[in-house]
ZAMARGU-4260 file (C-alpha; in steps of 0.2 Angstrom, whole numbers, plus 5000, padded with zeros to 4 digits):
<rodrens>
0) 5163/5154/5006 | 5154/5137/5003 | 5161/5122/5011 | 5171/5110/4999 | 5173/5091/4998
5) 5191/5094/5006 | 5184/5104/5020 | 5172/5088/5025 | 5186/5077/5022 | 5197/5086/5035
10) 5183/5088/5048 | 5177/5070/5046 | 5194/5063/5046 | 5194/5053/5030 | 5201/5054/5011
15) 5191/5064/4999 | 5186/5049/4989 | 5178/5042/5005 | 5167/5058/5005 | 5164/5057/4986
20) 5157/5038/4989 | 5147/5043/5002 | 5137/5054/4992 | 5138/5043/4976 | 5138/5026/4981
25) 5135/5026/5000 | 5132/5007/5001 | 5151/5006/4998 | 5155/5015/5014 | 5155/5009/5031
30) 5140/5015/5040 | 5149/5022/5055 | 5160/5031/5042 | 5146/5036/5033 | 5136/5044/5046
35) 5151/5054/5052 | 5154/5061/5035 | 5135/5065/5032 | 5136/5074/5049 | 5151/5084/5046
40) 5143/5088/5029 | 5128/5095/5037 | 5137/5105/5050 | 5148/5113/5037 | 5133/5116/5026
45) 5141/5106/5011 | 5132/5101/4996 | 5139/5091/4983 | 5140/5098/4965 | 5129/5086/4955
50) 5136/5091/4939 | 5153/5087/4944 | 5147/5070/4951 | 5139/5066/4936 | 5155/5068/4925
55) 5165/5055/4937 | 5150/5042/4940 | 5142/5045/4924 | 5124/5046/4933 | 5114/5061/4933
60) 5103/5056/4949 | 5088/5062/4938 | 5074/5051/4933 | 5061/5055/4919 | 5043/5051/4922
65) 5032/5054/4907 | 5015/5055/4910 | 5000/5053/4898 | 4989/5067/4904 | 4994/5076/4920
70) 4976/5084/4922 | 4970/5068/4925 | 4967/5066/4942 | 4973/5047/4943 | 4990/5053/4940
75) 4995/5065/4955 | 4995/5052/4968 | 5008/5043/4957 | 5019/5057/4953 | 5019/5063/4972
80) 5024/5045/4977 | 5037/5043/4964 | 5045/5059/4969 | 5045/5056/4988 | 5053/5039/4984
85) 5065/5045/4973 | 5070/5059/4986 | 5074/5046/4999 | 5088/5039/4986 | 5094/5056/4983
90) 5087/5056/4966 | 5076/5071/4957 | 5063/5068/4945 | 5058/5077/4930 | 5039/5076/4925
95) 5034/5078/4907 | 5016/5077/4900 | 5013/5069/4883 | 4993/5075/4882 | 4990/5056/4876
100) 5000/5059/4861 | 5012/5044/4856 | 5023/5056/4845 | 5026/5067/4860 | 5030/5052/4870
105) 5044/5048/4858 | 5051/5065/4856 | 5053/5066/4876 | 5061/5050/4878 | 5074/5056/4865
110) 5075/5073/4875 | 5077/5065/4892 | 5089/5051/4887 | 5105/5062/4890 | 5099/5070/4906
115) 5093/5056/4916 | 5098/5039/4923 | 5080/5031/4916 | 5063/5035/4913 | 5046/5029/4920
120) 5034/5028/4905 | 5016/5029/4913 | 5001/5023/4902 | 5011/5024/4886 | 5002/5025/4869
125) 5017/5021/4858 | 5018/5004/4850 | 5027/4990/4859 | 5040/4989/4845 | 5045/5007/4848
130) 5046/5007/4866 | 5057/4992/4865 | 5067/5001/4853 | 5069/5017/4864 | 5074/5005/4879
135) 5091/5003/4870 | 5093/5022/4872 | 5089/5025/4890 | 5082/5012/4905 | 5065/5012/4905
140) 5053/5006/4917 | 5035/5003/4910 | 5018/5008/4922 | 5001/5002/4915 | 5008/4993/4901
145) 5017/4975/4897 | 5029/4976/4886 | 5041/4959/4883 | 5058/4962/4889 | 5056/4976/4898
150) 5053/4980/4918 | 5034/4984/4921 | 5023/4988/4936 | 5005/4985/4932 | 4988/4987/4940
155) 4977/4971/4939 | 4963/4981/4929 | 4957/4965/4923 | 4953/4958/4941 | 4944/4974/4944
160) 4934/4974/4929 | 4928/4956/4932 | 4923/4961/4949 | 4914/4976/4943 | 4904/4965/4930
165) 4901/4952/4944 | 4894/4965/4955 | 4883/4972/4942 | 4876/4956/4936 | 4875/4950/4954
170) 4862/4964/4955 | 4851/4958/4941 | 4858/4968/4926 | 4859/4957/4909 | 4862/4972/4897
175) 4879/4980/4901 | 4889/4993/4891 | 4907/4995/4892 | 4914/5013/4888 | 4931/5010/4879
180) 4946/5022/4883 | 4959/5029/4870 | 4966/5019/4857 | 4983/5011/4860 | 4980/5010/4879
185) 4985/4992/4887 | 4973/4996/4900 | 4959/4999/4890 | 4962/4980/4881 | 4964/4972/4898
190) 4948/4979/4904 | 4939/4974/4888 | 4945/4957/4889 | 4940/4953/4907 | 4923/4962/4905
195) 4920/4952/4890 | 4924/4935/4900 | 4915/4940/4916 | 4899/4945/4905 | 4899/4928/4895
200) 4900/4919/4912 | 4886/4928/4918 | 4876/4925/4902 | 4874/4944/4901 | 4876/4955/4885
205) 4890/4967/4885 | 4890/4982/4871 | 4906/4991/4869 | 4907/5010/4864 | 4923/5017/4860
210) 4936/5022/4859 | 4934/5037/4868 | 4943/5052/4876 | 4948/5047/4895 | 4939/5063/4901
215) 4924/5069/4908 | 4920/5076/4891 | 4921/5059/4884 | 4908/5053/4897 | 4896/5066/4893
220) 4898/5065/4875 | 4893/5045/4874 | 4878/5048/4885 | 4865/5048/4871 | 4873/5032/4864
225) 4872/5024/4881 | 4854/5028/4883 | 4850/5022/4865 | 4859/5006/4869 | 4848/4998/4881
230) 4861/4995/4894 | 4855/4996/4911 | 4873/4996/4918 | 4889/5003/4912 | 4906/5001/4916
235) 4918/5015/4912 | 4936/5015/4908 | 4940/5027/4921 | 4932/5038/4935 | 4933/5054/4925
240) 4922/5045/4910 | 4909/5038/4923 | 4907/5057/4930 | 4904/5063/4915 | 4892/5051/4910
245) 4882/5053/4925 | 4882/5071/4921 | 4877/5068/4903 | 4863/5055/4908 | 4856/5068/4920
250) 4854/5080/4906 | 4844/5067/4897 | 4833/5064/4912 | 4841/5047/4915 | 4843/5046/4935
255) 4858/5035/4943 | 4857/5022/4949 | 4837/5021/4946 | 4837/5020/4928 | 4856/5015/4925
260) 4870/5009/4936 | 4888/5016/4932 | 4904/5009/4938 | 4921/5019/4936 | 4939/5014/4938
265) 4953/5022/4947 | 4944/5028/4963 | 4950/5046/4961 | 4945/5057/4976 | 4932/5065/4965
270) 4923/5048/4964 | 4920/5051/4983 | 4911/5068/4981 | 4900/5066/4968 | 4881/5063/4969
275) 4878/5049/4969 | 4896/5044/4976 | 4903/5033/4962 | 4905/5014/4963 | 4923/5012/4957
280) 4938/5000/4955 | 4951/5007/4966 | 4969/5005/4959 | 4985/5008/4968 | 4992/5023/4959
285) 5004/5028/4973 | 5010/5010/4976 | 5012/5010/4958 | 5025/5026/4958 | 5035/5019/4972
290) 5038/5003/4965 | 5043/5010/4948 | 5057/5020/4955 | 5062/5006/4966 | 5063/4993/4951
295) 5074/5007/4941 | 5086/5009/4955 | 5086/4992/4962 | 5103/4987/4957 | 5116/4991/4972
300) 5105/5006/4978 | 5110/5017/4963 | 5106/5018/4945 | 5120/5005/4939 | 5105/4999/4928
305) 5109/5013/4916 | 5115/5008/4900 | 5132/5018/4894 | 5126/5034/4885 | 5118/5028/4869
310) 5122/5010/4871 | 5114/4994/4876 | 5110/4988/4894 | 5124/4975/4901 | 5121/4957/4904
315) 5118/4961/4923 | 5105/4974/4918 | 5096/4959/4909 | 5089/4953/4925 | 5080/4969/4928
320) 5072/4967/4911 | 5064/4952/4916 | 5055/4960/4931 | 5036/4963/4932 | 5024/4968/4947
325) 5006/4966/4946 | 4998/4976/4960 | 4980/4971/4965 | 4964/4980/4963 | 4948/4980/4972
330) 4930/4985/4971 | 4923/4999/4981 | 4904/5000/4982 | 4896/5016/4984 | 4879/5024/4978
335) 4879/5025/4959 | 4875/5005/4956 | 4857/4998/4961 | 4847/4983/4958 | 4843/4978/4939
340) 4827/4978/4932 | 4816/4962/4930 | 4810/4968/4914 | 4815/4981/4901 | 4798/4992/4906
345) 4805/4992/4924 | 4821/5002/4921 | 4813/5018/4922 | 4799/5013/4935 | 4808/5004/4949
350) 4819/5013/4962 | 4833/5005/4970 | 4827/4998/4987 | 4835/5007/5004 | 4849/4998/5011
355) 4853/4990/4994 | 4869/4994/4985 | 4864/5009/4974 | 4853/5017/4988 | 4857/5033/4998
360) 4859/5021/5014 | 4874/5011/5006 | 4892/5014/5011 | 4909/5013/5004 | 4913/4995/5005
365) 4925/4985/4996 | 4922/4969/4988 | 4911/4961/4976 | 4891/4959/4979 | 4884/4941/4981
370) 4880/4934/4964 | 4862/4932/4960 | 4856/4918/4949 | 4858/4926/4931 | 4844/4916/4923
375) 4843/4911/4905 | 4848/4927/4894 | 4856/4931/4878 | 4875/4932/4879 | 4883/4943/4867
380) 4901/4945/4862 | 4906/4965/4861 | 4917/4960/4846 | 4900/4957/4837 | 4892/4973/4842
385) 4889/4987/4829 | 4897/5000/4840 | 4913/4988/4843 | 4922/4987/4826 | 4939/4981/4827
390) 4946/4999/4820 | 4936/5006/4835 | 4943/4997/4850 | 4960/5001/4857 | 4973/4988/4856
</rodrens>
């Protein structure tokens, strides 16, 4: 017969309520007593009834994690880190995939609201106003998005885009292209804003091509546009698009980095396995997962941030709603970027010198390249490019 809470109380010499608090609010129990209760529970094989505990405490000890696309290699490290962090706090995570569909995101938040103590909303495509509305139904922590009044964990992709553009212009590239990501992506907007500013500062032209699906197929599909754009270097929304672009360019007889340099964003494992190895902006996905869990559970070591079922958060919870953590990114230089042409005719004729970034001799090394004198070149605002109409660029 399975051990009961009474058996644990008797064996550890404490009241039943102390055993209950040991599992539901361990921070309220004396450390020595808590250790004794846990040891007795382990010896007897006792496992608390989560359903019964939820009825008493109003907490499920479950967290929802809603992902934009679980097939994207960017997300698994974030998922695993969030699960591990939650498990250390005696929480379980339910994972749901939206396939980049904002309507599915909304449905999933409604479905999870009564089953979890909070939701981690990762790279959402919904509008800010809708996200704010849903936060009244269940506590939310937003990852890769800034929403006024809600806690957020963001990776500084703006900084990463700036480093990438500075690296490319430092190599002599003056005609750049930016492969935009999906419509409604906050990350896409930040990348475009920062890349535009960095290109203007270097007196380089930047053409925005997008929005595009954030997939390998999206990169392949835009390869012909990139070739026709006249760009000698490309920054892609993510590594999957960059890898797809390299594949698409190769099928057109365009070599990377000899003809066109390519930079991705994310530093997924695949970026180190492609040929050429991909120069990319490394984003701390695992750290984002851990941080988001901590933000959700930061009050008194539990999910006391949870609003009443169907109610608003309390005044104490409002302190959490102002929290925002920004995680730094860094540029990792590999083999897919090389020296830019000195003239348009050189683009298809000049190989990257051995030992320079983009040659086979270059190694993984974080940090921006030294900046060269850009010289007098035309500066184009991507908002003026034919491919970058307001309707075509994600907000």
